[in-house]
Z-matrix of the N, CA and C atoms (Angstrom, degrees):
N
C 1 1.438
C 2 1.529 1 106.71
N 3 1.341 2 113.22 1 130.15
C 4 1.462 3 118.38 2 -178.34
C 5 1.604 4 109.80 3 -76.93
N 6 1.401 5 110.34 4 167.71
C 7 1.415 6 113.03 5 173.03
C 8 1.598 7 117.96 6 -60.68
N 9 1.368 8 112.23 7 -33.33
C 10 1.449 9 115.42 8 -179.22
C 11 1.633 10 110.10 9 -76.04
N 12 1.217 11 118.15 10 -28.25
C 13 1.367 12 120.27 11 172.21
C 14 1.547 13 114.04 12 -64.73
N 15 1.443 14 111.21 13 -40.03
C 16 1.372 15 114.31 14 178.07
C 17 1.473 16 111.97 15 -71.39
N 18 1.307 17 120.01 16 -29.13
C 19 1.466 18 122.46 17 177.40
C 20 1.476 19 110.15 18 -69.56
N 21 1.240 20 119.88 19 -32.20
C 22 1.438 21 123.68 20 176.46
C 23 1.631 22 114.72 21 -64.14
N 24 1.329 23 111.99 22 -26.26
C 25 1.413 24 118.49 23 174.68
C 26 1.301 25 120.70 24 -69.60
N 27 1.538 26 115.47 25 -22.08
C 28 1.337 27 124.80 26 -177.71
C 29 1.547 28 114.31 27 -109.23
N 30 1.401 29 115.61 28 18.34
C 31 1.412 30 117.25 29 178.99
C 32 1.541 31 108.87 30 -73.58
N 33 1.426 32 114.26 31 148.16
C 34 1.359 33 120.42 32 179.15
C 35 1.597 34 108.74 33 -81.45
N 36 1.399 35 113.53 34 133.46
C 37 1.467 36 114.00 35 174.56
C 38 1.493 37 113.20 36 -73.19
N 39 1.321 38 116.98 37 155.70
C 40 1.470 39 124.72 38 171.42
C 41 1.525 40 115.12 39 -77.41
N 42 1.347 41 115.78 40 102.42
C 43 1.433 42 120.46 41 -179.68
C 44 1.505 43 117.37 42 -55.45
N 45 1.372 44 110.05 43 -38.68
C 46 1.357 45 122.64 44 176.01
C 47 1.612 46 117.25 45 -57.19
N 48 1.382 47 106.94 46 -45.18
C 49 1.507 48 117.85 47 173.98
C 50 1.404 49 117.53 48 -66.64
N 51 1.528 50 113.43 49 -38.06
C 52 1.344 51 117.39 50 177.35
C 53 1.559 52 116.85 51 -69.58
N 54 1.275 53 112.55 52 -44.03
C 55 1.491 54 120.32 53 -179.78
C 56 1.553 55 110.70 54 -71.42
N 57 1.350 56 116.81 55 -45.73
C 58 1.528 57 112.62 56 -165.84
C 59 1.591 58 106.48 57 -117.98
N 60 1.360 59 120.05 58 -3.35
C 61 1.490 60 114.10 59 178.20
C 62 1.401 61 114.29 60 79.73
N 63 1.353 62 118.93 61 7.84
C 64 1.543 63 122.67 62 -177.02
C 65 1.553 64 109.06 63 -125.01
N 66 1.263 65 120.92 64 127.75
C 67 1.440 66 127.23 65 -179.99
C 68 1.599 67 109.09 66 -59.88
N 69 1.148 68 113.22 67 150.38
C 70 1.693 69 123.36 68 177.17
C 71 1.578 70 107.68 69 -97.06
N 72 1.289 71 114.24 70 177.06
C 73 1.384 72 116.49 71 -176.91
C 74 1.541 73 114.22 72 -76.47
N 75 1.238 74 114.36 73 -6.02
C 76 1.513 75 121.83 74 176.87
C 77 1.457 76 115.03 75 -110.72
N 78 1.174 77 118.51 76 7.02
C 79 1.594 78 121.27 77 -179.94
C 80 1.523 79 103.75 78 -71.33
N 81 1.392 80 109.83 79 127.36
C 82 1.376 81 111.14 80 175.46
C 83 1.677 82 109.01 81 112.05
N 84 1.355 83 113.52 82 -25.31
C 85 1.495 84 113.91 83 -174.79
C 86 1.387 85 112.50 84 -62.63
N 87 1.374 86 122.02 85 -48.10
C 88 1.457 87 118.84 86 -175.89
C 89 1.440 88 113.81 87 -61.04
N 90 1.385 89 122.50 88 -47.77
C 91 1.503 90 127.70 89 172.50
C 92 1.428 91 109.22 90 -52.86
N 93 1.346 92 123.09 91 -47.37
C 94 1.453 93 122.12 92 -172.08
C 95 1.596 94 107.43 93 -74.29
N 96 1.236 95 122.14 94 -21.11
C 97 1.424 96 126.50 95 -178.51
C 98 1.562 97 106.46 96 -77.60
N 99 1.324 98 121.17 97 -42.51
C 100 1.392 99 128.31 98 168.74
C 101 1.507 100 110.88 99 -57.43
N 102 1.359 101 120.13 100 -51.94
C 103 1.380 102 120.45 101 179.02
C 104 1.517 103 112.11 102 -57.99
N 105 1.362 104 115.92 103 -40.62
C 106 1.473 105 122.04 104 175.77
C 107 1.529 106 115.38 105 -58.06
N 108 1.262 107 115.33 106 -41.65
C 109 1.433 108 125.64 107 172.97
C 110 1.496 109 112.92 108 -64.58
N 111 1.279 110 120.72 109 -38.16
C 112 1.407 111 126.24 110 179.19
C 113 1.585 112 112.45 111 -77.71
N 114 1.349 113 113.44 112 -12.21
C 115 1.562 114 120.08 113 178.12
C 116 1.458 115 112.03 114 90.67
N 117 1.397 116 121.47 115 16.37
C 118 1.358 117 117.41 116 177.78
C 119 1.494 118 108.35 117 -105.70
N 120 1.468 119 109.74 118 81.74
C 121 1.425 120 119.09 119 -163.65
C 122 1.572 121 110.56 120 -79.35
N 123 1.317 122 123.94 121 -21.98
C 124 1.400 123 122.27 122 176.40
C 125 1.572 124 108.83 123 -76.83
N 126 1.259 125 118.65 124 -41.68
C 127 1.445 126 121.74 125 173.31
C 128 1.537 127 112.13 126 -59.63
N 129 1.194 128 117.42 127 -42.42
C 130 1.518 129 121.12 128 178.49
C 131 1.465 130 107.90 129 -64.43
N 132 1.288 131 122.27 130 -43.41
C 133 1.431 132 121.19 131 177.11
C 134 1.562 133 110.20 132 -67.43
N 135 1.096 134 121.61 133 -40.72
C 136 1.611 135 124.31 134 177.93
C 137 1.445 136 106.81 135 -58.98
N 138 1.330 137 121.79 136 -47.91
C 139 1.440 138 128.17 137 -178.30
C 140 1.475 139 113.27 138 -62.49
N 141 1.339 140 119.05 139 -48.01
C 142 1.474 141 127.48 140 -175.77
C 143 1.486 142 108.53 141 -151.33
N 144 1.278 143 116.77 142 97.67
C 145 1.471 144 121.42 143 -175.51
C 146 1.516 145 114.57 144 -60.13
N 147 1.380 146 117.28 145 -33.47
C 148 1.386 147 122.18 146 -178.65
C 149 1.500 148 114.50 147 -66.83
N 150 1.285 149 118.17 148 -8.11
C 151 1.537 150 125.07 149 -175.10
C 152 1.535 151 110.71 150 -53.26
N 153 1.271 152 117.17 151 -39.24
C 154 1.547 153 118.10 152 -179.40
C 155 1.496 154 113.83 153 -81.94
N 156 1.315 155 122.92 154 -38.72
C 157 1.565 156 115.56 155 176.41
C 158 1.503 157 105.12 156 -66.63
N 159 1.452 158 121.50 157 -42.33
C 160 1.360 159 120.64 158 -177.93
C 161 1.480 160 119.94 159 -62.52
N 162 1.365 161 113.57 160 -35.15
C 163 1.410 162 120.99 161 171.76
C 164 1.412 163 113.56 162 -68.40
N 165 1.385 164 123.67 163 -47.76
C 166 1.370 165 122.37 164 174.36
C 167 1.619 166 115.16 165 -61.07
N 168 1.362 167 117.05 166 -33.32
C 169 1.496 168 119.27 167 176.38
C 170 1.504 169 104.78 168 -65.03
N 171 1.382 170 124.33 169 -46.36
C 172 1.379 171 122.94 170 -178.50
C 173 1.486 172 115.36 171 -64.31
N 174 1.254 173 124.81 172 -39.40
C 175 1.337 174 135.62 173 175.84
C 176 1.545 175 111.97 174 -62.49
N 177 1.367 176 114.24 175 -48.36
C 178 1.308 177 117.46 176 -177.49
C 179 1.677 178 112.46 177 -76.22
N 180 1.240 179 112.98 178 -29.91
C 181 1.377 180 121.28 179 174.82
C 182 1.532 181 114.41 180 -57.98
N 183 1.402 182 108.57 181 -51.54
C 184 1.452 183 119.72 182 170.75
C 185 1.507 184 118.31 183 -54.07
N 186 1.404 185 112.09 184 -53.81
C 187 1.445 186 121.49 185 173.67
C 188 1.485 187 113.28 186 -53.44
N 189 1.396 188 117.59 187 -35.98
C 190 1.514 189 123.75 188 -179.00
C 191 1.463 190 108.81 189 -67.52
N 192 1.281 191 113.79 190 -37.36
C 193 1.544 192 114.70 191 176.26
C 194 1.438 193 119.63 192 -59.99
N 195 1.418 194 114.42 193 -36.03
C 196 1.382 195 119.92 194 179.51
C 197 1.504 196 109.34 195 -89.24
N 198 1.262 197 123.65 196 -34.71
C 199 1.613 198 121.90 197 -172.28
C 200 1.506 199 116.53 198 -104.80
N 201 1.310 200 114.13 199 -11.40
C 202 1.458 201 122.20 200 -178.90
C 203 1.591 202 112.07 201 48.67
N 204 1.290 203 123.59 202 67.55
C 205 1.356 204 123.16 203 -177.02
C 206 1.491 205 109.28 204 -67.05
N 207 1.292 206 117.81 205 157.65
C 208 1.414 207 124.57 206 -172.80
C 209 1.494 208 114.15 207 -61.41
N 210 1.201 209 118.46 208 -45.84
C 211 1.518 210 126.66 209 -178.56
C 212 1.389 211 107.08 210 -110.42
N 213 1.324 212 126.07 211 28.52
C 214 1.507 213 129.40 212 -170.71
C 215 1.510 214 106.96 213 -61.60
N 216 1.248 215 126.39 214 -46.03
C 217 1.474 216 128.39 215 -170.61
C 218 1.496 217 106.24 216 -68.12
N 219 1.309 218 120.49 217 -45.82
C 220 1.498 219 125.54 218 176.74
C 221 1.479 220 109.76 219 -57.94
N 222 1.314 221 121.60 220 -42.88
C 223 1.412 222 128.09 221 -179.17
C 224 1.522 223 110.37 222 -69.21
N 225 1.313 224 117.82 223 -40.40
C 226 1.499 225 122.30 224 173.25
C 227 1.573 226 112.50 225 -60.30
N 228 1.427 227 112.96 226 -44.79
C 229 1.430 228 116.22 227 176.81
C 230 1.546 229 112.77 228 -65.52
N 231 1.289 230 119.85 229 -35.36
C 232 1.420 231 118.95 230 -178.18
C 233 1.566 232 107.04 231 -76.99
N 234 1.257 233 125.31 232 -34.12
C 235 1.358 234 126.00 233 -178.04
C 236 1.676 235 107.09 234 -73.03
N 237 1.292 236 112.42 235 -25.62
C 238 1.536 237 116.63 236 -177.71
C 239 1.563 238 108.58 237 -76.95
N 240 1.396 239 108.99 238 -41.86
C 241 1.552 240 114.50 239 176.26
C 242 1.542 241 109.17 240 -65.11
N 243 1.371 242 123.93 241 -43.24
C 244 1.384 243 127.88 242 175.93
C 245 1.604 244 107.47 243 -54.33
N 246 1.315 245 116.76 244 -55.67
C 247 1.429 246 117.39 245 179.40
C 248 1.369 247 117.09 246 -58.07
N 249 1.335 248 121.40 247 -38.32
C 250 1.500 249 123.17 248 176.66
C 251 1.504 250 107.75 249 -64.91
N 252 1.332 251 123.17 250 -42.48
C 253 1.349 252 124.36 251 -178.61
C 254 1.471 253 114.02 252 -64.69
N 255 1.356 254 119.94 253 -38.34
C 256 1.452 255 125.99 254 173.85
C 257 1.486 256 109.22 255 -65.66
N 258 1.328 257 117.67 256 -48.54
C 259 1.471 258 114.83 257 178.40
C 260 1.531 259 111.72 258 -60.59
N 261 1.293 260 118.26 259 -50.17
C 262 1.512 261 113.63 260 178.24
C 263 1.545 262 116.12 261 -60.47
N 264 1.261 263 116.98 262 -40.74
C 265 1.495 264 121.59 263 177.36
C 266 1.506 265 114.16 264 -61.72
N 267 1.286 266 114.70 265 -42.31
C 268 1.477 267 121.24 266 -179.20
C 269 1.524 268 113.07 267 -73.12
N 270 1.359 269 114.63 268 -31.25
C 271 1.463 270 123.73 269 174.87
C 272 1.559 271 108.22 270 -66.63
N 273 1.356 272 111.31 271 -52.58
C 274 1.478 273 114.71 272 179.03
C 275 1.433 274 117.53 273 -55.64
N 276 1.452 275 118.45 274 -43.07
C 277 1.402 276 127.07 275 165.96
C 278 1.576 277 118.63 276 -47.56
N 279 1.378 278 103.40 277 -51.84
C 280 1.481 279 114.07 278 -179.08
C 281 1.415 280 118.26 279 -59.59
N 282 1.449 281 116.28 280 -40.30
C 283 1.462 282 117.06 281 179.18
C 284 1.513 283 116.85 282 -84.63
N 285 1.395 284 115.76 283 -8.38
C 286 1.410 285 114.64 284 179.71
C 287 1.437 286 112.09 285 -110.48
């Protein structure tokens, strides 16, 4: 059993999907992140399109903590807005 298969055993279930039968805005993120780590970039995008802006936001926010970029906070806000837009748009497309 590979490390990634072991990680899949510890994924958190979607409470919204279990209780109401409807996916939430975050459904697919964990599986997409594992696919991203495995190098399956296209499948990760198909599963959860916001994986890339969220990953970039996380990496940039961590780098900004260390290096304190001049416009770091503005860039973080812009990346957060972009991530939210992608999440909402992809959720809307998924449910329709």
